[in-house]
C-alpha positions as CSV (number, residue, x, y, z in Angstrom):
1,M,12.8,-29.6,7.9
2,T,9.9,-29.8,10.5
3,A,7.8,-27.1,12.0
4,T,9.7,-27.5,15.3
5,D,13.2,-27.5,13.7
6,P,15.4,-25.2,15.9
7,R,16.8,-23.3,12.9
8,R,13.3,-22.5,11.7
9,V,12.3,-21.4,15.2
10,V,15.4,-19.1,15.3
11,E,14.5,-17.6,12.0
12,T,10.9,-17.1,13.0
13,V,11.7,-15.5,16.4
14,W,14.4,-13.4,14.8
15,R,11.9,-12.0,12.3
16,I,9.6,-11.0,15.1
17,E,12.1,-9.8,17.7
18,S,15.0,-8.3,15.6
19,A,13.7,-4.8,15.6
20,R,13.3,-4.7,19.4
21,I,16.7,-6.3,19.9
22,I,18.5,-3.8,17.6
23,A,16.6,-0.9,19.2
24,G,17.7,-2.0,22.7
25,L,21.3,-2.5,21.6
26,A,21.4,0.9,19.8
27,R,20.5,2.6,23.0
28,I,23.4,0.9,24.9
29,V,26.2,1.2,22.3
30,H,24.9,4.5,20.7
31,D,25.6,3.2,17.2
32,V,23.0,1.8,14.8
33,G,25.5,-0.1,12.7
34,L,27.2,-1.7,15.7
35,A,23.9,-2.6,17.2
36,E,22.9,-4.5,14.1
37,E,26.3,-6.3,14.1
38,L,25.8,-7.4,17.7
39,A,22.3,-8.5,17.0
40,Q,23.4,-10.6,14.0
41,D,26.1,-12.2,16.2
42,T,23.3,-13.2,18.6
43,F,21.3,-14.7,15.8
44,V,24.4,-16.8,14.8
45,I,24.9,-17.9,18.4
46,A,21.2,-19.1,18.5
47,L,21.6,-20.9,15.2
48,E,24.7,-22.7,16.7
49,Q,23.3,-23.4,20.2
50,W,19.6,-24.1,19.9
51,P,20.0,-27.3,17.7
52,V,22.3,-28.6,20.4
53,T,20.7,-27.4,23.7
54,G,17.1,-27.1,22.5
55,V,14.9,-24.1,22.0
56,P,14.6,-22.0,25.2
57,D,11.2,-21.6,26.9
58,H,11.2,-17.9,26.1
59,P,13.2,-17.6,22.9
60,G,12.6,-13.9,22.4
61,S,13.8,-13.1,25.9
62,W,16.8,-15.4,25.4
63,L,17.8,-13.5,22.3
64,M,17.4,-10.1,24.0
65,A,19.3,-11.1,27.1
66,T,22.2,-12.6,25.1
67,A,22.4,-9.6,22.8
68,K,22.4,-7.1,25.7
69,H,25.1,-9.1,27.6
70,R,27.3,-8.9,24.5
71,A,26.7,-5.1,24.3
72,I,27.5,-4.6,28.0
73,D,30.7,-6.6,27.6
74,L,31.7,-4.4,24.7
75,V,30.9,-1.2,26.6
76,R,32.9,-2.3,29.5
77,R,35.9,-3.3,27.4
78,R,35.8,0.1,25.7
79,S,35.6,1.8,29.2
80,L,38.6,-0.3,30.4
81,Y,40.6,0.6,27.3
82,Q,39.8,4.3,27.7
83,K,41.0,4.2,31.4
84,K,44.2,2.6,30.3
85,L,44.8,5.3,27.7
86,E,44.1,7.9,30.4
87,A,46.6,6.3,32.7
88,I,49.4,6.7,30.2
89,G,48.4,10.2,29.3
90,R,47.2,9.6,25.8
91,A,43.6,10.6,26.4
92,T,41.6,12.8,28.7
93,P,38.8,11.5,30.8
94,D,35.7,11.0,28.8
95,A,32.1,10.6,29.9
96,E,31.4,8.3,32.8
97,E,30.6,4.7,32.2
98,P,26.9,4.4,31.5
99,D,24.6,3.0,34.1
100,L,24.2,-0.4,32.5
101,A,21.5,-1.5,35.0
102,A,19.4,1.5,34.1
103,E,20.0,0.7,30.4
104,L,18.6,-2.7,30.8
105,D,15.6,-1.5,32.7
106,D,14.5,1.0,30.1
107,Y,11.1,0.4,28.4
108,I,11.5,-1.4,25.1
109,G,8.8,0.6,23.4
110,D,10.8,3.8,23.8
111,D,13.7,2.0,22.2
112,L,11.7,1.2,19.1
113,L,10.4,4.7,18.8
114,R,14.0,6.0,19.1
115,L,15.1,3.7,16.4
116,I,12.3,4.6,14.0
117,F,13.1,8.3,14.4
118,T,16.8,7.5,13.9
119,T,16.4,5.5,10.7
120,C,14.1,8.2,9.3
121,H,16.4,11.1,10.2
122,P,16.4,14.0,7.8
123,V,20.2,13.8,7.3
124,L,19.5,10.7,5.2
125,S,18.1,10.7,1.7
126,T,14.6,9.3,1.2
127,E,15.9,6.2,-0.5
128,S,18.4,5.6,2.4
129,R,15.6,6.1,5.0
130,V,13.4,3.5,3.3
131,G,16.2,1.0,2.9
132,L,17.5,1.4,6.4
133,T,14.0,1.2,7.9
134,L,13.1,-1.9,6.0
135,R,16.4,-3.5,7.0
136,L,16.4,-2.7,10.7
137,L,12.7,-2.4,11.5
138,G,11.1,-4.5,8.8
139,G,13.6,-7.3,9.1
140,L,14.0,-7.6,5.3
141,T,17.3,-8.8,3.9
142,T,19.2,-6.6,1.4
143,D,18.2,-9.2,-1.3
144,E,14.5,-8.8,-0.4
145,I,14.7,-5.0,-0.4
146,A,16.5,-5.1,-3.8
147,R,13.8,-7.4,-5.3
148,A,11.1,-5.2,-3.9
149,Y,12.5,-2.1,-5.5
150,L,14.0,-3.8,-8.5
151,V,17.5,-2.5,-7.9
152,P,20.8,-4.4,-7.6
153,E,21.4,-6.0,-4.2
154,S,24.9,-4.3,-4.2
155,A,23.2,-0.9,-4.6
156,V,20.9,-1.6,-1.6
157,G,23.8,-2.8,0.5
158,Q,25.9,0.3,-0.3
159,R,22.9,2.6,0.4
160,I,22.3,1.0,3.8
161,T,26.0,1.1,4.7
162,R,26.3,4.7,3.7
163,A,23.2,5.5,5.8
164,K,24.6,3.9,8.9
165,R,28.0,5.6,8.3
166,T,26.2,9.0,7.9
167,L,24.4,8.6,11.1
168,T,27.7,7.9,12.9
169,E,29.6,10.7,11.2
170,K,26.9,13.2,11.8
171,Q,26.8,12.0,15.4
172,V,23.0,11.5,15.2
173,A,21.9,10.7,18.7
174,I,19.6,7.6,19.1
175,E,17.0,9.4,21.0
176,L,13.6,11.0,20.6
177,P,13.9,14.5,19.0
178,P,13.4,17.5,21.2
179,P,9.8,18.8,21.3
180,A,10.5,21.6,18.8
181,E,11.6,19.0,16.2
182,V,9.0,16.3,16.8
183,V,6.5,17.4,14.1
184,E,9.2,17.7,11.4
185,R,10.8,14.4,12.3
186,L,7.4,12.6,12.6
187,A,6.5,13.8,9.2
188,S,9.7,12.1,7.9
189,V,8.8,8.9,9.6
190,L,5.3,8.8,8.3
191,E,6.5,9.6,4.8
192,V,8.9,6.6,4.8
193,V,6.2,4.2,6.1
194,Y,3.7,5.4,3.5
195,L,6.3,5.1,0.7
196,I,6.9,1.5,1.7
197,F,3.2,0.8,1.7
198,N,2.6,2.5,-1.7
199,E,5.4,0.5,-3.4
200,G,3.7,-2.6,-2.1
201,Y,0.2,-1.5,-3.1
202,A,1.1,-0.3,-6.6
203,A,4.6,-1.5,-7.6
204,T,6.4,1.0,-9.9
205,A,8.1,-1.8,-11.9
206,G,8.4,-5.5,-12.3
207,D,6.1,-8.4,-13.2
208,D,3.7,-8.1,-10.2
209,W,1.1,-5.3,-9.8
210,M,1.4,-5.5,-6.0
211,R,4.0,-6.6,-3.4
212,P,1.8,-7.5,-0.4
213,T,4.9,-8.2,1.8
214,L,5.8,-4.5,1.7
215,C,2.2,-3.5,2.6
216,E,2.3,-5.8,5.6
217,E,5.6,-4.4,6.8
218,A,4.3,-0.8,6.4
219,L,1.1,-1.7,8.3
220,R,3.2,-3.3,11.1
221,L,5.3,-0.2,11.4
222,G,2.3,2.1,11.3
223,R,0.5,0.1,14.0
224,L,3.7,0.2,16.1
225,L,3.8,4.0,15.7
226,A,0.2,4.3,16.7
227,T,1.0,2.3,19.9
228,L,4.1,4.3,20.7
229,A,2.7,7.8,19.8
230,P,-1.0,7.5,20.5
231,R,-1.6,11.2,20.8
232,E,-0.5,12.1,17.3
233,P,-3.6,12.3,15.0
234,E,-1.7,11.9,11.8
235,V,-0.2,8.6,12.9
236,H,-3.7,7.3,13.3
237,G,-4.6,8.9,10.0
238,L,-1.9,7.0,8.2
239,V,-2.8,3.7,9.8
240,A,-6.4,4.3,8.8
241,L,-5.4,5.0,5.2
242,M,-3.2,1.9,5.0
243,E,-5.8,-0.4,6.6
244,L,-8.6,0.8,4.3
245,Q,-6.5,0.5,1.2
246,A,-5.1,-2.8,2.2
247,S,-8.6,-4.1,2.6
248,R,-9.0,-4.0,-1.2
249,I,-6.0,-6.2,-1.9
250,P,-7.9,-9.5,-2.2
251,A,-10.1,-8.0,-4.9
252,R,-7.4,-6.1,-6.8
253,T,-6.3,-8.9,-9.0
254,A,-7.9,-11.8,-10.9
255,P,-6.7,-15.4,-10.2
256,D,-4.1,-15.0,-13.0
257,G,-2.8,-11.8,-11.6
258,T,-4.5,-9.5,-14.0
259,P,-5.3,-6.1,-12.3
260,I,-8.9,-5.2,-11.5
261,L,-9.7,-1.5,-11.3
262,L,-11.6,-0.1,-8.3
263,H,-14.9,0.3,-10.1
264,D,-14.9,-3.3,-11.3
265,Q,-13.8,-5.0,-8.0
266,D,-16.0,-7.5,-6.2
267,R,-16.5,-5.6,-2.9
268,R,-17.6,-8.8,-1.2
269,R,-13.9,-9.8,-1.3
270,W,-12.7,-6.7,0.5
271,D,-11.4,-7.5,4.0
272,R,-14.1,-6.4,6.4
273,L,-11.8,-6.7,9.4
274,L,-9.3,-4.3,7.9
275,I,-12.1,-1.9,7.0
276,R,-13.3,-2.0,10.6
277,R,-9.8,-1.4,11.9
278,G,-9.3,1.4,9.4
279,L,-12.5,3.2,10.4
280,A,-11.6,2.8,14.1
281,A,-8.2,4.3,13.4
282,L,-9.8,7.2,11.5
283,A,-12.1,7.9,14.5
284,R,-9.0,8.0,16.7
285,A,-7.5,10.6,14.4
286,G,-10.4,12.9,15.3
287,D,-11.4,16.0,13.5
288,T,-8.1,16.8,11.9
289,F,-7.2,18.1,8.4
290,G,-3.8,16.4,8.1
291,P,-3.0,14.9,4.7
292,Y,-3.1,11.3,5.8
293,A,-6.4,11.7,7.7
294,L,-7.9,13.4,4.7
295,Q,-6.8,10.6,2.4
296,A,-8.2,8.1,4.9
297,S,-11.5,9.9,4.9
298,I,-11.6,9.5,1.1
299,A,-10.7,5.8,1.4
300,A,-13.5,5.5,3.9
301,C,-16.0,6.8,1.4
302,H,-15.1,3.9,-0.9
303,A,-15.2,1.4,2.0
304,R,-18.7,2.4,3.1
305,A,-20.2,2.1,-0.4
306,P,-21.6,-1.5,-0.9
307,R,-21.5,-1.0,-4.6
308,A,-19.3,1.3,-6.8
309,E,-22.5,3.1,-8.0
310,E,-23.3,4.1,-4.4
311,T,-19.9,5.9,-3.8
312,D,-20.3,9.4,-2.4
313,W,-18.3,11.1,-5.1
314,E,-19.4,14.6,-4.0
315,R,-17.9,14.1,-0.6
316,I,-14.7,12.7,-2.2
317,A,-14.4,15.7,-4.5
318,A,-14.8,18.0,-1.6
319,L,-12.2,16.2,0.5
320,Y,-9.8,16.3,-2.5
321,A,-10.3,20.1,-2.7
322,V,-9.3,20.4,1.0
323,L,-6.4,18.0,0.5
324,A,-5.2,20.1,-2.5
325,H,-5.2,23.1,-0.2
326,V,-3.5,21.4,2.8
327,S,-1.0,19.3,0.8
328,P,-0.9,20.6,-2.8
329,S,0.7,18.3,-5.4
330,P,0.0,17.3,-9.0
331,V,-0.9,13.7,-7.9
332,V,-3.6,15.1,-5.6
333,D,-4.9,17.2,-8.5
334,L,-4.9,14.1,-10.7
335,N,-7.1,12.2,-8.2
336,R,-9.3,15.3,-7.8
337,A,-9.8,15.3,-11.5
338,V,-11.2,11.7,-11.3
339,A,-13.6,12.8,-8.5
340,V,-14.7,15.9,-10.3
341,G,-15.2,13.9,-13.4
342,N,-17.6,11.6,-11.6
343,V,-19.5,14.5,-10.0
344,H,-19.6,17.2,-12.7
345,G,-18.9,15.2,-15.8
346,P,-15.7,14.1,-17.7
347,A,-15.2,17.4,-19.4
348,R,-14.7,19.2,-16.0
349,G,-12.3,16.5,-15.0
350,L,-10.4,16.7,-18.3
351,E,-9.9,20.5,-17.7
352,I,-8.0,19.7,-14.4
353,V,-5.9,17.0,-16.1
354,D,-4.9,19.2,-19.0
355,A,-3.6,21.8,-16.6
356,L,-1.2,19.4,-14.8
357,V,2.5,19.3,-15.3
358,L,3.5,15.8,-14.3
359,P,5.8,14.3,-17.0
360,N,6.5,10.6,-17.3
361,Y,3.8,9.6,-14.9
362,P,1.7,6.9,-16.6
363,L,-1.5,7.6,-14.7
364,V,-1.8,11.0,-16.3
365,P,-2.5,9.7,-19.8
366,A,-4.5,6.8,-18.2
367,V,-6.9,9.1,-16.4
368,R,-7.0,11.3,-19.5
369,G,-7.8,8.3,-21.7
370,D,-10.6,7.3,-19.4
371,L,-12.2,10.8,-19.4
372,L,-11.9,11.0,-23.2
373,A,-13.5,7.6,-23.6
374,R,-16.4,8.7,-21.5
375,L,-16.7,11.8,-23.8
376,G,-16.9,9.5,-26.8
377,R,-13.5,10.7,-28.1
378,T,-12.3,7.1,-28.6
379,V,-9.4,7.7,-31.0
380,E,-7.8,10.2,-28.6
381,A,-8.6,7.9,-25.7
382,R,-6.9,4.9,-27.3
383,R,-3.8,7.0,-28.0
384,E,-3.7,8.0,-24.4
385,F,-3.9,4.5,-23.1
386,E,-1.1,3.5,-25.6
387,R,1.0,6.3,-24.3
388,A,0.4,5.2,-20.7
389,A,1.4,1.6,-21.6
390,G,4.7,3.0,-23.0
391,M,5.5,4.9,-19.9
392,T,4.9,2.3,-17.2
393,R,7.7,0.0,-16.0
394,N,5.2,-2.5,-14.4
395,A,4.3,-5.4,-16.7
396,R,0.8,-5.9,-15.2
397,E,0.0,-2.3,-15.4
398,R,1.2,-2.2,-19.0
399,G,-1.1,-5.1,-19.9
400,L,-4.0,-3.3,-18.3
401,F,-3.4,-0.1,-20.4
402,E,-2.9,-2.1,-23.5
403,A,-6.2,-3.9,-22.9
404,R,-8.0,-0.6,-22.4
405,A,-6.5,0.7,-25.7
406,A,-7.5,-2.5,-27.6
407,A,-11.1,-2.3,-26.3
408,L,-11.4,1.1,-28.0
409,E,-10.3,0.0,-31.4
């Protein structure tokens, strides 16, 4: 198969354009599931025709036009059927046939924003929002999503199918929410995007510590949101946070895949372009105290330090104190404990950790073990690292904790 093979071109263009195509179709047919089916039909048509007729000069436009023509034909057939039913008295007049010319002229960016808000609608569970968003906007197959989250492919397929059915049954409109609901709905969208990024940045299970593909998809969605909602500070805050964290990915593992902790990373391997982009996004967020912007500010402290020893831990501890007030959670307090331990000593950090109620979270005993080791309480520290190793479902993380425990023997 060559680089110019028509089938490869179809697959590449589809990966790039599928979200826009589905978004445009969803606005015409008012059904996310049906829009995906029509888009898939168009993909199949391209796979059949392009090897015979050749790749069009503008393949993305070809896919979009073909898909929309199929959608318009479907709408017209439905309209004709409805009129026939009305003629024989089996139905009452319904809404007028949509202005299909106007549908075609609508700006595609708005379509994408509508689809993002639809796939992340609060009527869906968090798992369903993540799955549906990755399927329709990330372009991932059910198999890829299943492997990313280490669940059976059948479970992912059922989850996505139920999500689409729920949107239809609840008659969720494919539209931007009214102004009064924007903040609530935007929070849901940002939560889903960050969940996707986090799973890629620190996989909860499996053989790999990271899944960079998920990080890339989350970054793409975040950047898209920043383009479509440029006046929302927290959108830029989330993009900044993801850019800055993603900049560390090249230094987070050794050549054999062994995890490298933040303090031990070679910062020369951090991606300077992503750092510049992250800092620029943080500047666009402005003086805001949203949770994503605050976390991005913390990540910026690390990014600005040429060496780990030069990290401004006092500022980080202060930012975590604000974050704990704005968005309180045990995970925030756990991270605050690390910062406080670096500023005021491990004993102060240990006090915060010991007050946490966060069962079955392996980073709690891991942080506790690190603080205990710094206090010279090596037996207790080794026990905590062994406990962390027993909790985690990620093989690389387990190896890291076991190595920390072994080093304290």
